[in-house]
N, C-alpha and C positions, 0 to 999 in steps of 0.2 A: 457678649449679648447674650439675650434669654431669649427662649420660643418666646410666642405668646400665647396667651390658654386663650383664645376668641370665643365671644358670647355671640356667635352664629355657627347657623347646623347649613352643610348643600349635601339636597338633595338631589340627586339624580337622575331624572324618569327616559331610559335612552330610549332612541328609536336610531339603529342599530344596524351595525349590518360591518362582518370581523372577516369578509371577506372568508365566509366557513361555512361549514353544510347546517342547517338550520338546529336548533333543537325536537322539530319536529321530524326532521331527515331531509338528504341531500336534496335544494330542490332545486327540479328541470323547469328552466322557461317551455309557457307554455309556445307565449311568439320568440323565434325571431333573434329580433327587432328587442322587446322589452331586459330589461333588468330586475330584482326587487327593492326595496326595502324592508329592511327585517326591523319591529317595531316592540319590541319588550312593554308591558302596564303597567309592572313589579322589580324597583329598582331592594338593593340584597347590601344596607350598612356591613365596614369593614367589620360591626359585632354584630351580626348577624341575624340583624332586626331590619328586618324586609314595610316597607312602604309599595302603599294600592295606588294608583292615579280612580279617583272613577268621575262617571260622567264627563266623562270628553269625549266630544267631537272635533273628527280630525278634517277639516276640511285641503283640498291637496288641489292645485288647478294649476299647471300650465302647457309641458307636450299632449296628454286628458289628465281629464280634472274627475276627481271624486266625493265624495263624502263619505267617512268613517266613523256608522253612528254607532257598532255592535264593540264593545273597548269589554267584556265579562271575561276572555282571552289571555292568559297570561304574556302573549308575546299572540302576536298578526305581524302574517308576512303578508305581504301587501307588490303583491305587482305592478308593473308601470310602461311604459310603450319608451325607449331609453330618453333621455331632454333634460331639457328644462323645468323645473320645477317651486311654485313656496307652496306651501304646507303653512297649517294658521291652527293652536288650538282654541276653542271655541267650544260651547255648553258651558252645564253650573258643574264644572267641575270641580274633585277638593281629591285633597291626599289621604287615605286611611293607613291605620297599623293595620298587620295583616296578622288576625288576626281577632280583632278588636272592629268588627267593621264600625260600627255604632261609634267611636271614638274616631272622629275628624283634627286632622292636626294642621296647624295653623303654618302656613306655607304661600311666599311671598317666591312669582314667576318671575322670574332676573333674564330668563333669555331675549332675543330681539322674540317678536310673534304679530306679525305672517316673519318664519326664516326659509331664504331661495337655495338650490342645491341641484345638484347637473347629478343624472343615471346617467351611467354608458352600458350600452347589449351586456347581458353576460356579469352587471354589473351589482354589487352589493352596498348598499350604501350607510352609514352611521351618523349619524345627527343627535340630539343630542338638548333639549330642556329638562334646563337646570332655573332647578327652585330653591330655598334658601328657608331655612326653618327656625325659630328665635329658641335658645341654649338656654331652656328658663328651671333655673333648680325645682319649683316648686309646681309646673303646669304639669297637667298632666301626662303627658310625648314621655316626661322622666328621666329620657337617654342624652346623649353625642349618639348622632348619626359620623359625617366628620368637621370636621371645626373650616372655618372656608370666610374668607370677605370676599368685595366685589367695587369694580367701578362699571359703572353703567352711564347712559346719556348719548348724547347723537352728535358724531361727524363730520362738521361741514369742512368741504377740502373748495380749496381756494386757486389753488395754484402748484402748479406744474415746470420741471426745468429734467434738464434742458424741453425748451420752446422746438429750434429747426434743431434736428430733427426730431419731432413730438415721443416724450417718453415714454415707455407704456405703462405712463399715469396719467394721458393725457383725458380716459375716458371716463376717469370720476372725477370730474373742476365741478362745480357744479351743486353734487351730486350729496343729497345729505342721509346721511345711514344711522340707523342705527347701533349700539354697539354692547356688547359684556364685554367684559374682563374677568375674569376670577379666580380665584386659588386655594386651596383646605388649611394650606394654615401661611404664618409667615412669621418671620422673627424682628427682635425687635431690637433698639440698639439709641441712645445718646448722640448724636451729630453735632461737629466743632460748630454752629452756629446756635446751638443750647434750642433744636426739634428735636422732634421725633424721626428714623429712619427704621423703614420697613423694606426688611430684603421677602418674600415670594415665591414658597416649594412652584412647580411646576401648572402653568396656567392654563385655564384653557379661555377661546376668545372667537366668542363670535361675532357677525352682522347680518343686519335684515337688507332689508329694502332688495332692489329692483336686483336678478343673477347677474352677480361679474363675474366669472371663470377666475379673471385676477385675484379680486377680491375672497372671494365666497370658498372657491379651491385650492390655490396659491396660499396665500397673505395669510389667510385666519389660518389654517393647517398647517401653517409656516410654524406662527406666530405660539398658537398650542404646546405646553411641552418644552415651551424653552421659562426662561420664570426673569422678575424684575426686581426691582428698588422703587423706590418713591416716600418723596417726605413729606411730612408735617411739621413745618419752621409756625415760627413765631413773626409777624412781625408789629408795623405800632400801632400801641396801643392795645396790647395786646394782646390783638388778634391774631390769626390763628390761616396759614394757606396753606393748597397741595402744589408739591411742584415738584419739579427733577421726576417721570415716573420715564423712566427709563427700560429697553428688554435687554439682557445681557450678551442676549446670540448665541448660549446653549439651550442645544432641548434634550431629552434624553433619549432622542432617533442622531444625538449629533448634534453640529451648526447647526447654526438655518442662516438663511442668506437674508431672511428683515429685519430691517429696528422703528422700532415705533418708542417714538419721546414726546412728551407732553407737558410741558410748563411755562409759567404763570403763577398769577397773584393776583387771585381774587380769595377778597378779605374775608371770608366768617366769626363770629362770634364766639369758641369754642370753649374747650377746658384744658384751662391748667391747673398741671399739679405744683404738693409746696416749694419748686421751685424754679414757675411761671414758664416750665417742659408743659408742652402735650401734649395729649395723655390719650391712646389708644378710644375715636370713635367715629358716627359719620362723615361726613361732611362733604358742603357744594360744590363744588369748583365749574372756573372759566379758561381755559391755555389753549396755546399754540400746540400744534399737533404735526412733525415733521413723522413720515414713512419714508422709510429708505432701505436697498441695498447697503450693504458691507463698503460695496466695490462702488462705494459716490462714483463712479463714470457712469452708471447706470442712472442718474439720475434719482429727484426726487417728488413729493407728492409734499402738501404743505395744506391748511387748516386750522378752521378752529373748533376744540370741542368743548362740548358742556354736559353739566351734570351730574352725579354722588356718587358717594362711594361709601368706602366703612371698609374695618378693621375689627371688627365684631357681628 
């Protein structure tokens, strides 16, 4: 098995709360019923290179609403009344490398936009907008931030089990939500079916759509930090399909209770190597999706996922 040298880079502009005091000192709530959201606008790559999000407008709606237009500080500290919220990145934003403000870095925003979240009293909340930067040896950037791929699209939830009594997933049936699964690197190997097997490192999983405590606070949180495997297999007429995506149930914080699986045969015309095995490449997909706890007696959620992904 070999480590894939991925031709993509990931930038994570963190809207973060680490549960500690901020860079400007301990935070004292103005109101007893509020929490705080910490928004760093500078991302530091593993090699020390820094990137800044410039020209962004953050529109926050929910229990209270506000629009943030002053993004000149390195970090914004935003007190909010405890409740549920949505945050949307707007404006004529771009990313620059710190120290070269005239150099615009060509990035792609892959996070759902807007994203929903909740904030408890005296809480500090972490949310991340994820950006991907193409790695081109001839580009002005000339560096690698960190290598990564992603799978992004929408999930439409159509059924749940059991129905009587209703499972915990009943509230999600009928909803269609954007999602992003991001990973920094992956390992490639050939599988038994003469296809390409991909094993990722730790995932970052995000959902858009209306706020759901189950989806945004529990499922996304537990799946983030897990790892996954999936395949690009060769089908009839030398067409290719994405299949057998499954999370592995182990995260950096221990076992995760949720399991996500996507299976399907959405054929597309892609690139094969000299031995007629799919190579690492972007791919479209339409798959069945199943979400459940590892203890299947807790029920399951089914639906359809559509979108695109890449391992480069």
